[in-house]
VOSEBA-547833 format. One record per residue: residue in one letter; y, z, x of N, C-alpha, C in turn. Coordinates in steps of 0.02 Angstrom, whole numbers, plus 32768, in hexadecimal, padded with zeros to 4 digits. Example, Ala and Ser with C-alpha at 12.3 -4.5 7.8 and 13.67 -1.06 7.14 Angstrom:
REM residues 2
A7EE4818682947F1F818682677F5B81868294 S7F90816282827FCB816582AC8002818A8285 
//
This chain:
REM residues 295
M7867ADB56B67785DAD756B46785EAD3D6B78 R782EAD116B737829ACD96BA3785EACA56B94 E7870AC806BC878A0AC4B6BC07880AC096BD3 G789FABD26BBD7885AB906BCE7856AB766B99 V783AAB3B6BA6780FAB1A6B7677C9AB156B94 P7796AB2D6B707753AB276B8A773DAADE6B89 N770FAACD6BB776F1AA8B6BB776BAAA8C6B82 F76C9AA756B47769CAA7D6B0E7658AA5D6B1A D7625AA816B0675E0AA696B0A75D4AA3D6ACE D75C3A9FE6AD975BBA9CE6AA27583A9E06A72 R7552AA076A89751BAA186A5C7533AA416A21 I756AAA646A2A7585AA8E69F47597AA6369B8 F75B1AA2769C575CBA9FE698F7595A9D8696A Q7556A9E2697F751EA9C96959750BA9FB6923 H7525AA38692A7513AA6E68FC7539AA6768B9 I7575AA5168BB759EAA48687F75C1AA056886 K75BFA9DD685375DCA99A68567622A9976838 E762CA9B96801766AA9AF67DC7693A9F067D7 L76D3A9EA67E27700AA2367DC7700AA3E6795 E76FAAA12676476FDAA29671F76C2AA56670C V768DAA5467347654AA8167277668AAC96734 I7693AAD4676776A6AB17677B76E3AB306755 A7713AB0367487753AB17672B774AAB3A66E8 K7769AB7466E27767AB9966A2779CAB7C6674 K7787AB6F663777B6AB52660777D8AB8865DD D77BEABC665E177DBABFE65BD7818AC1865E4 V784FABF465DC788BAC03660278BFAC2265D3 K78D9AC5C65E6790DAC7C65BE7950AC5E65D0 R7974AC47659C79B4AC2665A779EDAC4E6589 V7A25AC4B65AB7A62AC6965917A9BAC36659A S7AD1AC4265787B0BAC16657F7B3DAC3765AD P7B6DAC1165C87B9FAC2F65F47BC7AC6765D4 I7BCCAC6765917BF5AC99656F7BCDACD66558 T7B8EACD9656B7B65AD14655A7B7FAD516580 P7B89AD8A655E7B9EADC765817B6AADDB65B5 I7B80ADF565ED7B52AE0A66227B20AE3E6609 M7B36AE6B65DD7B09AE9E65C37ACEAE7F65A0 R7ADBAE4B65787AA4AE2B65547A74AE096585 A7A90ADEC65B97A67ADCC65EC7A3AADFF660F L7A55AE3A661F7A2EAE6E663F79F7AE886611 E7A05AE8C65D279D2AEA265A17999AE70659F E79A9AE3065A47974ADFD65A6794DAE0265E7 M796FAE0A661F794EAE0E66607921AE4C6664 A7934AE816642790CAEBE664278C8AEB3661F R78C2AE7B65FB7883AE6B65D97857AE3F6605 S785CAE4966477831AE2666787847ADE0668A Y7887ADD1668378A1AD92669C78C8ADA066DD R78AFAD83671578D2AD8F67557911AD64675B S7916AD3367307951AD086730795BACEB66EB L7998ACD566DD79A8ACB4669E79C7AC7066AE V79B0AC3E668979CDABFC66917A0AABF66664 V7A41ABDF66807A7EABD7665A7A83AB8D6646 T7A8CAB8266057A92AB3D65ED7AD2AB3665C3 S7AEDAAFA65C67B27AAE9659E7B1AAAA6657D T7B1EAAA4653B7B0CAA6965147AC8AA4D652A D7A98AA7B65317A53AA6B65437A48AA52658A L7A7CAA4F65B27A76AA3A65F77A79AA766627 F7A56AA71665E7A54AAA6668F7A9AAAB266AC A7AAFAAF366AC7AF1AB0466C57AF0AB3966FB G7AB4AB51670C7AB0AB8367417A79ABB66736 L7A79ABE967607A44AC1B675F7A62AC606769 V7A4BAC9067427A5DACD6674D7A1FACF7676B T7A26AD1067A879EFAD3167CB79FBAD7C67D0 V79C6ADA067E079CDADE867E879FDADF86821 M79FEADCE68547A2BADDB688D7A74ADD1687B K7A83ADA2684E7AC8AD9A68367ADCADD8680F V7AAEADF367E87ABCAE3067C27AC8AE6B67F1 V7A9EAE7268247AA5AEA868557AE9AEA26878 N7AFDAE6568887B3EAE5968A77B77AE726879 Y7B73AE60683A7BA6AE7268097BAAAEBE67FD L7B70AEDE67FC7B6EAF2567EA7B81AF546823 G7B90AF38685D7BA7AF6468927B92AF5068D8 G7B68AF1B68DD7B4EAF0A691F7B77AEDA6948 G7BA6AEB569277BCAAE82694D7C0FAE746932 D7C27AE3869427C6CAE2869317C79AE2068E7 L7C45AE1268BF7C4FAE0C68777C63AE4F6857 F7C56AE85687B7C68AEC868617CB4AECF685B Q7CD9AEA4687C7D22AEA568767D38AE9A682E L7D12AE7468097D21AE6A67C27D1DAEAC679C V7CEAAED367AC7CE0AF14678C7D19AF4367A0 E7D2CAF4167DF7D60AF6D67F87DA5AF5B67DB R7DB8AF1D67E27DFDAF0967D37E08AEF5678A K7DD9AED1676E7DE2AEBA67297DCEAEEE66F6 H7D99AF1367067D7EAF4266D47D89AF8B66E8 K7DABAF9667217DBEAFDB67357D81B00A6736 Y7D49AFF0674C7D0BB01567537CEBB0296710 N7D06B01066D97CEAB02166977CA9AFFA668D I7C71B01E668A7C30AFFD66887C26AFD66647 Y7C42AFEF66107C39AFCD65D07C63AF8D65CD S7C9FAF9065E77CC9AF5465E97CAAAF206618 A7C92AF3766527C76AF0866847C38AEE5666B L7C12AF06663F7BD4AEE866277BDAAEC565E4 N7C07AEDC65BA7C0DAEBF65777C44AE8B6571 R7C78AE90659A7CAFAE6165947CABAE2865C7 E7C8AAE3465FE7C82ADFF66307C46ADD4661B T7C4CAD9266267C17AD6566127BEDAD4D664D V7BB5AD31663C7B85AD18666D7BA5ACE6669E E7BD5ACC166877BF4AC8E66B17C0DACAC66F3 S7C22ACEB66F17C3EAD0B672E7C0AAD196763 I7BCBAD1D67507B96AD2D67807B62ACF56785 T7B72ACBB676C7B43AC82676E7B45AC6067B2 E7B0BAC5267CC7B05AC2768077B06ABE067ED K7B3EABBE67F77B49AB7E67D67B27AB4367F7 N7B18AB4968367AF6AB12685A7AB9AB2B687F P7A88AB46685B7A4DAB5E687D7A20AB246893 V79F1AB3468BD79C0AB0268D17994AAF46894 V7988AAB46885795FAAA1684C792AAA6F6863 V78FAAA63683878C8AA2F684478BFAA0A6802 Y78AEA9CA680778A5A9A267CB785AA99C67BC V784BA998677C7806A99B676677DCA9626781 D77FBA92A679377D5A8F267AE77CFA8F467FA E77E8A92A681977E1A9326861779EA9536872 S778DA95068B2774BA96768C8774AA9B268D5 I770DA9CD68D67702AA1268E8771DAA1F692F R7710A9F0695C7728A9F769A07774A9FF69A2 E7797A9D5697C77E0A9D7697B77F9AA1A695F A77D8AA33692B77ECAA72690E77E4AAAC6940 L77ABAAAE6962779EAAE2699377CDAADD69CE M77D9AAA169E57808AA976A1C784DAAB16A0B R7863AAA069CF78A6AAB469BA78AAAB0069B3 M7875AB1E69987873AB66698E7878AB8A69D1 I7853AB736A027851AB956A43788FAB866A6D V78A4AB476A6E78DFAB356A96791DAB5A6A7F Y7926AB606A3E7962AB806A237958ABC96A12 G791DABE46A1E7911AC2A6A107916AC3B69C6 A7902AC0C699C7909AC15695378C7AC306937 G78C9AC696917788DAC8568F8787FAC6768B4 I78B2AC46689778ACAC28685578CBABE26857 L78A9ABB2683978C4AB6E683378C5AB5967EA P78FFAB4C67CD7900AB2C678C78E1AAE66791 V78B8AAD467617899AA92676078BCAA6A6729 L78DCAA33673E7905AA0C671078E9A9C76703 K78FBA9AD66C978F0A96666BB792AA94066DB R7921A90066E67956A8D867047995A8D566D8 S798CA8E3669879C5A8E3666979F1A9206672 G79DAA952669979FEA99066A179E7A9C76672 E79B7A9B76646799AA9E9661A7968AA146642 V795EAA50662A7931AA7E664C78E9AA726634 Y78BCAA6766647875AA5F66557852AAA3665A G7863AACA668D7842AB0A6698785CAB2C66D6 I7833AB5566F37847AB7A672F7808AB876757 V780FAB8A679A77D6AB9967C577EDABCC67F9 T77C1ABFC680777D3AC33683577A0AC37686E E77B3AC5D68A17784AC6A68D87744AC8968BD H774AACB5688D7710ACD6687076E1ACA26850 D76FDAC70682F76D4AC3C681176ABAC176846 F76CCAC06687E76A8ABE368B37673AC0F68D3 V7683AC4F68DE7651AC7C68FA7614AC8168CC K7621AC87688C75EBAC8D685B75BDAC50685D Y75DAAC14685E75B3ABD7685B7593ABC4689D L75AEABDD68D47593ABCC69167569AC046934 A7561AC3B690E7540AC76692974FAAC676943 G74D8AC3969237493AC276937748EAC046979 T74C7ABF0699674C6ABCC69D674D5ABFA6A11 V74DCAC3B6A0574E9AC6A6A3C74ADAC6C6A6B S74BAAC626AAA7485AC5F6ADC7468ACA46AEB I7427ACA76AF07406ACE56B037415ACF46B4C G7423AD336B5B7430AD466BA07478AD586BAE L74A6AD3F6B8574ECAD526B8C74F4AD9A6B75 R7519ADC16B9C7524AE076B8C756CAE136B78 A7578AE4C6B5A75BCAE5D6B4575EBAE5D6B81 R75D5AE776BBA75FFAE7A6BF57612AE346C0E D75E9AE026BFF75F7ADBE6C16762EAD9C6BED C7639ADB26BB07664AD8E6B8276A2ADB66B6D M76A3ADF66B7A76D9AE216B61771BAE136B85 S7751AE226B627794AE216B8177A1AE666B9D S77BBAE686BDB77C8AEA76BFC77FCAE9B6C33 P782BAECA6C3E7833AF0A6C1C784EAF026BD5 V784CAF376BAF7860AF366B6978A1AF5C6B5F I78CEAF3E6B38790BAF626B2578F8AF946AEF T7908AFD46AFB78F6B0096ACC7933B0316AB9 V792AB05C6A87795DB08D6A75793CB0D16A71 N7962B1056A807949B1496A7E794CB1646A36 E7922B1956A29791FB1B469E77964B1CE69D0 G798EB1E269FF79CFB1FE69EC7A05B1CA69DF T79F4B18A69E67A25B15469DC7A3AB1516993 N7A7BB14369877A90B13A69417A89B0F1692C L7A8FB0E568EB7A84B0A368D07AB4B06F68EB K7AF3B08268F57B26B054690F7B11B03A6954 K7AFCB066697F7AE8B05269C37AABB02569C0 A7A7DB03369947A41B009698D7A54AFC26976 L7A82AFBE69467A99AF7C692E7ABBAF566966 E7AE5AF78698C7B08AF5769C37AD7AF3F69F9 T7AA4AF666A057A72AF536A377A4BAF156A21 M7A39AF1369E17A16AED869C67A40AE9969CF V7A7FAE9D69BC7AABAE6269C07AB7AE4E6A09 H7AC3AE7F6A337AD2AE716A797A99AE4C6A9C Y7A5BAE636A907A22AE446AB17A01AE0D6A87 G7A14AE086A4879F7ADD56A1D79B0ADE56A07 F799EAE266A06795BAE3B69F3795BAE5869AC R792AAE4469847924AE5C693F7900AE9F693B R78E4AEB5697178BCAEF2697078C9AF1C69AF L78CBAF5D69A778D6AF8A69E078A3AFC369DD P7877AFC76A0E784BB0016A117875B0416A1C V785EB07769FE787FB0B86A057853B0E46A30 V7871B1026A63784BB12D6A91786BB1716A96 N7843B1A36AAB785FB1E56AB77876B1EA6AFF D788BB2246B1578A7B22D6B587874B2206B8F E7833B2226B7E77FEB2156BB077E9B1CB6BB0 G7809B1A36B8577F7B15C6B8277BCB14D6B56 V77A4B17F6B31776CB1766B047784B1596AC1 V7760B1296AA87774B1086A69776FB1386A2E S77A5B13B6A0777A4B16569CB77B0B13C698C G77C2B0FC699477CEB0D2695977EDB090696C I7805B06D693A7827B02D6945785AB024690E I7892B006691F78C4AFF668EC78CFAFAA68EF T78D0AF8A68B678D7AF4268B37912AF2F6887 A7929AEF26890795FAED86866794AAED6681D V790BAEC7681178F1AEC667CD78F5AF0C67AD D78E4AF4067D478E9AF8567BA7930AF9667A6 I795FAF7F67CF79A6AF8E67C179BDAF6B6782 V79AAAF2C677B79BDAF07673F799EAF276701 K7960AF3D6707793FAF5E66CF7963AFA066BE G7979AFC466F2799CB00366E679DBAFFA66BD F79FFAFC466CB7A3CAFB666A47A2BAF946662 G79FBAF66666379EAAF40662779CBAF6A65F0 T79A8AFA06603798BAFCD65D179BCB00465BD H79F8B00465DC7A2EB03565D07A20B07865F0 D79E7B07F661279D6B0C0662F7A0AB0D66662 L7A1DB0AB66907A4EB0BD66C27A94B0C466A4 I7AA3B09966747AE6B09C66547AF1B0E06635 E7ABEB0FB66157AC4B13A65F37ACAB1766623 R7AC1B16966647AC9B19E66957B13B1AC66A4 S7B3FB17F668D7B86B18866997BA5B1B06660 Q7BC2B1E866707BE1B212663D7C24B1F66626 S7C48B1D566537C8CB1BE66447C91B1736638 G7C5AB14F66457C5EB10666407C73B0E66681 D7C7AB10D66B67C8DB0F366F87C4EB0E0671E I7C49B0A267327C0DB08967547C01B0AD6796 R7C35B0CA67B37C2CB0ED67F27BFFB12A67EB E7BFDB14767AF7BD0B17F67A47B87B16867AB V7B79B12D67917B36B11167957B25B0FF67DE L7B55B0DF67FF7B49B0C868447B41B1026875 A7B57B13D68627B50B177688E7B0BB1996887 L7AE4B18368567AA2B1A1684C7A74B1926886 P7A4AB1C268997A19B1B468CE79E5B18268B6 I79CCB15A68E4799CB12568D0795BB14268B7 T794FB18168C37912B1A168AA7911B1A0685D N794CB195683E7950B19167F57932B15067DA I792CB11E68057917B0DC67EC78DFB0BD6814 M78D2B0D66850789FB0B7687A7859B0BF685B V782DB092686C77E7B094685677BEB0B8688B R779AB0EB68777773B11268A7772CB0F768B1 D7712B0D6687E76CFB0BB688176D3B07668A2 V76D1B07568E476DEB039690B769CB016691D A769DAFD3691C7663AFAC69337661AFB06980 I7628AFC969997622AFD869E175E6AFB169FF A75EFAF9D6A3D75B7AF816A6475BAAFA06AA9 H7583AF986ACE7580AFB06B137580AF756B43 L7590AF826B80759AAF4D6BB2755EAF1E6BB8 E7522AF396BB274E6AF106BBC74CAAEF46B7B D74EBAF006B4374D3AEE56B0374D5AE996B04 D74A2AE7A6AE674A0AE316AE274D8AE186AB4 L74F6ADE06AC5752DADC56A9D7516ADB66A55 A74D8ADA06A4D74BFAD936A0A74C2ADD269DE H74B3AE0A69FD74B7AE4A69D97500AE5B69C7 V752EAE4D69F67575AE5969EA758DAE2E69AF V757AADEE69AF758EADC169797570ADD96937 S7532ADEE69387512AE0768FB7537AE4468E0 T754DAE70690D7574AEAB68F875B6AE9568DA M75D7AE6568FA7617AE4C68E27611AE30689B L75DDAE09689075D5ADE9684F75BEAE1A6819 S758FAE47682B7576AE7667F975ABAEA967E5 R75D7AEBA6814760DAEEA6806764BAEC667EB N764BAE8367ED7685AE5B67D776C4AE7067FC V76BFAE74683E76F7AE8668687704AE4E689A S7741AE4D68B57754AE1768E2774CAE29692C S7736AE666939772DAE7A697F76FBAEB36984 V76DFAEB969BF76B1AEF069CE76C8AF0F6A10 L76CFAF516A1176E5AF736A4E76A8AF806A7B V76B2AF766ABB767CAF7F6AEC768AAFBF6B14 I765AAFED6B147662B02D6B36762AB0396B68 D7637B0696B957602B07D6BC375DCB0B86BA6 E75B0B0D46BCC7586B10A6BB275ADB14A6BA3 E75E8B1506BBF7612B18B6BB17641B17F6B76 G763EB1446B59766AB1356B2076AEB11B6B35 V76B7B10E6B7576F8B0F56B8E76FCB0AA6B82 L7734B0946B68773EB04D6B587740B0236B97 K7717AFEE6B977714AFC16BD0772BAF7A6BC0 G7729AF686B81773DAF256B6D773AAF1C6B22 I774AAEDF6B0D7747AECF6AC6772DAE876ABF V7700AE7C6A9176E8AE396A827706AE246A3F T7731ADF26A417751ADD96A05772EAD9969EE E7740AD8369B37724AD43699A7734AD0A69CA R776EAD0C69E9777FACD66A187754ACD96A56 D7745AD166A6D7718AD1D6AA676D3AD006A96 V76BCAD0C6A59767BACF16A44767DACA56A43 L76B3AC886A2A76B8AC3F6A2976B8AC226A6F Y76DBAC416A9D76DAAC2B6AE27693AC2D6AFE A766FAC636AF0762AAC6A6B0975FCAC356AEB I7605AC276AAA75DCABF56A8975EBABAF6AA2 L762BABA16AAD7640AB5D6ABE7636AB4A6B06 A762FAB7C6B317629AB6D6B7975E8AB486B86 P75EBAB136BAE75AEAAED6BBF757AAB1A6BE0 K753CAB0F6BCF7506AB386BEA74E4AB146C25 
//
């Protein structure tokens, strides 16, 4: 993942004038006292985040990474260990959203510029920005995917996957268990981990969204015979990883990579060589950097 702030190309901002054109108003909201299980069920219906509101005012954000942290990837798992004694039903049904809410996320206001929204997203590494009214009410939400979709037509011809990809890539082996995958995601701050075999050949990908869906649909929960979450966390990632991965090759044009990303509705495309060995990954943020860089 690249660091720093690109020197934005001003021509990009002639493409879209108003933030409210991009911001999605179909925002799923929960209250701080919503049980975590109910939140996961909502997120499993294709919501990558939930806006938390209290008395109609914005109170925070529940992201897939906060959920991954709570389910075993980070320090929030201490709640599951100490308060709920590893009982998966207690941890999901008795604990509320307030415990996993990001209370001060990066936000943007609906009267701010597209430039400001993109700057904030890239500077703070935020894949999602709640869009607020000045009153503190929620107007909508905007994501990296939204920006990629609306700016896709400005991708310069001639840029190749190898020019824009992030490399090297943090991966996990097919034999990795779910707990280790969660910990790796939280440690590196990555929502997605390519899965490779012992030869380094790509065999799939596991994402934070997949994990949330696994719990939110109850599929992973039902894998526990005793109700102990450690049984679930010991499962190999092959139980949940996606095998049909969006792939590009090193010399593929970036426009083709973006087209694949949008048509497959995925947030990343893995870049491989002719032997199928993973060489890099093009994420939505990589695409934004490529689009925004002055030509």
